[in-house]
N, C-alpha and C positions, 0 to 999 in steps of 0.2 A: 681534593678529595671530601666524600659525603661526609657531613657534620654527623656526631653520633646523637642518635636519640635514645633515651632510657626512659619511656612510659610505663614503667613496669615495675619499678623498685618499689614506689609508695606504698602500692596495695600486693606487694610480692604475697603475704599469709594468704591474703583472700585469692588471688591467680592461682595460688595452688589447692585451695580447698574447694575451689568450684569451677574449675575448666575440665572440660570434657576430654575424655580417653579414647585412644583411638585404636579401633578395632583389628582385632587378631589377622582375620585375611588382609587387611593391608599391609604390616610385616610380612605376612606370608607371601605376598606377591614381591614385597622389593627384596629376599630374602634367596627366592628364586632365580634371582639375575646376582647373585655373587657368590660364586662355587668358593671363592677363599675364603676365610672369616678369620683373621687371623686380629686384625686390629682394623678399628673404626671410629669417624668423628663426627660427634653429634655436634652439629653448630647453631648458637641461639637455644641452647640446653634449656634456658631459663630455671627449671627447677629440676631438671632431671629426669621429665617424665618419659620421656625418649628411651635415651642412655639406661635409665631402668629396665626397658626390654631387651635392646642390643646386647646387654651383658649376660643375657643367656645363651646368644649366638655367637658371641666374638671372645675372645683370649683377650683384649683389652680394648676399654671404650675410651676415647677422649672428649671430654663434653666441654665445650666453650660458650662463654656468654661475657655481655658486656656490663650486665647489673649483679653486683656483689650482693645485692640485697635478696636477688634469686637463687644464687649459688649458695646465701647460707640455707636458703629452704630446702636444699636438694637431696634426694635418698643417699645416704653411701651405701658405698661399697668397693673392699680394695682391689677389684679390678676397674673400676670406674674413676678418671684422674680429671677434678674439674679443673679448669682455667680461666682465669678474668681475662678476655682477649678477644681482642677486633676480629670479624670474620675474615678480612683481606689483611691480618698482619696477625699470623696464627701462631709461628714460632716455630711451627714442626718442621722434622727434617723433611726433603726431598723425598719421594717415592715410600710414600709410610702408610698410606689407607688403601684397605681392600673395598670398603664404603664411606662416605662420605652422606650426610644428612641433614636435612633444614625441614623443619616441623612450624609451619605457619610463624617463619620470621624474615623470609629470606626481602620481604617487602621493605624492609627496613637496611637493606644492607647496600654500601656502594655494588653494585652488581659486578662491574668490569675489576675492581680490583678482588671481588670473591673469586671470578672465575680464572684471574690468575692466579688464584691462590689455590682452587681446585687442582688447574693444570698442574702446580708444580708438587701438590702434596700428595695428589692421588697414586694409588701403583698403577702402572700400564694395563688396561684392561677395568678400571676399578670402576664403581659404582657412585655415579650424584643421585641422590634422591631429594625430591624436594616438595612437599606436599602444603595443602590449606585445607580449610573446609568453610565451606560459605553459613550464610544468616540460617540459625535454624530456624525449623518447621513444628508444627506443632496440630491447629487443625485450621482450615480456609479463616474462618474467625477470627482466631488469637493471631493468626500471619498477618491478618492484616494491621492488627494494633500494634504488633509488633514491627513491622513494616514500615508504617508511619512516624510509629518513635524511632526507626533508626534512621529514617530521612530527613524527617520533619524537626524532630525536637535536636537529638543531639547528632543528625546529619554535619552542622556546621563547625563541630567541634573535632570531626575526626580528623586527624593527618592526611597530608595529600599523597600519601604511601596506601593510605586505605582503600584506593582504586584498585589497586593490582589485586586484594582478594576479590573483590565486586568483578575484578573480570578473569578473575581464576587464574591469574599470572600469567594472560593470553599475550601479554606486552612485555612477557621481562623473556630474554634473551639468555640461556644457559650454556655453556661450553661443552662440547662432546656430540656424541652421535644418541639421537634418539631412538629411547627403546619406547614403543607405546604402551598404556597401560592394557591389561586383559580384561580386567573388570573395575565394574563401579565398585565406588566405597563409599560406605556412613558410617559416623558414629551415629548409634540407637544407642536412648537411657531411658530408664524412668526415673522424671523427676517431681519433686513438689514443689509446689510453687515457690517455695522459700529457698530451694534449691536454684530455681530458673533466678530470682528475684539477686542471690550472691553473684552467679554468671554475668548479671547485666550489669551488677555494680562494680566489676572487674573489667569491663570494656574502657579502654584511654579515653574515648568520646565522653565516657559521664565524667571522669578525674576531671577532663579539661575544663568542660560544663560546672563542674562544682567549682574551680577554681576561679573563673572568670563571672559566675554569679553566687558570689557571697557564701558560699558553702551549700548553697540548695540543693539536695537532690531531685532530677528528675525522673529516676526509678519509682520514686511513693506516687506518681501518678500515673503510670505505666502499670503499677501494682492492681491498682483500684480499677482499671479497667477489664484487665485481663481476671479477676476476682468475679465478674459480671459471667467468666465461661468456665473458672476453674474453681471448685468447692476446697475449701480448707483440707488439709488433711488426704485428700485426693491425689494419686500417682496418675501423672500425664507420660506418654512417650514422645520424647523429642528425638528430632532428628537433624545431625546437621551432613550434608551431601557434601563427600571430601573429593580434591582435587589431585591426580600426584602427574609429575614428571618425573622422568629417568634419562639419565644421560652415561653412556658411555664413555669413558673418559679410555682415547687412544695416545700412546707416546712415538 
């Protein structure tokens, strides 16, 4: 069984404050494939960002994570049920869910165990929707600076699983019949430089760097470079390309 990795408990509050939010169009495409909306499972929920949206469409939402610190930051709702559980050992009854979602988390899972669990707990005809987002884009000049930081400065400090994000989950095999995405989606937001700084500080590679470099924060040097192109108090459009995989579970 794959060993658990919890890279986000130590900065759970920062993660909640600065992580980007998924666009309505992404949820709309997923919901078009879910005719029945009784119960869903958001696996790797973190602070409940996706569960908070799903509860607007499902009678009951079950949301699990391996980080109690993340769950303690979760948005509360009487029809969202949070549990501290592994992805491959959910404890849910068989044939429970119309929809199972995983946002920016499946690369941490034991994929074989998770696929088996999806097959067990999904209803016949249920949907598995898995997505993530690539490195943010700003302008050509700033993209080059961010890319160099990503690859050369904190690159050696990323966990090996990060490659799945770079590959847009191409190497992850999922259970079920593939349903091609009909649209391209992206997270788009207007950010200040301080928001960008907070987001980069939430990267697990930055936390690993700091632990191994006596607390030194590499983000400060990145901000100095970006300030040549980004004025204090100025808002900039940032864009995160999204990738979505959907699977129909037949029994």
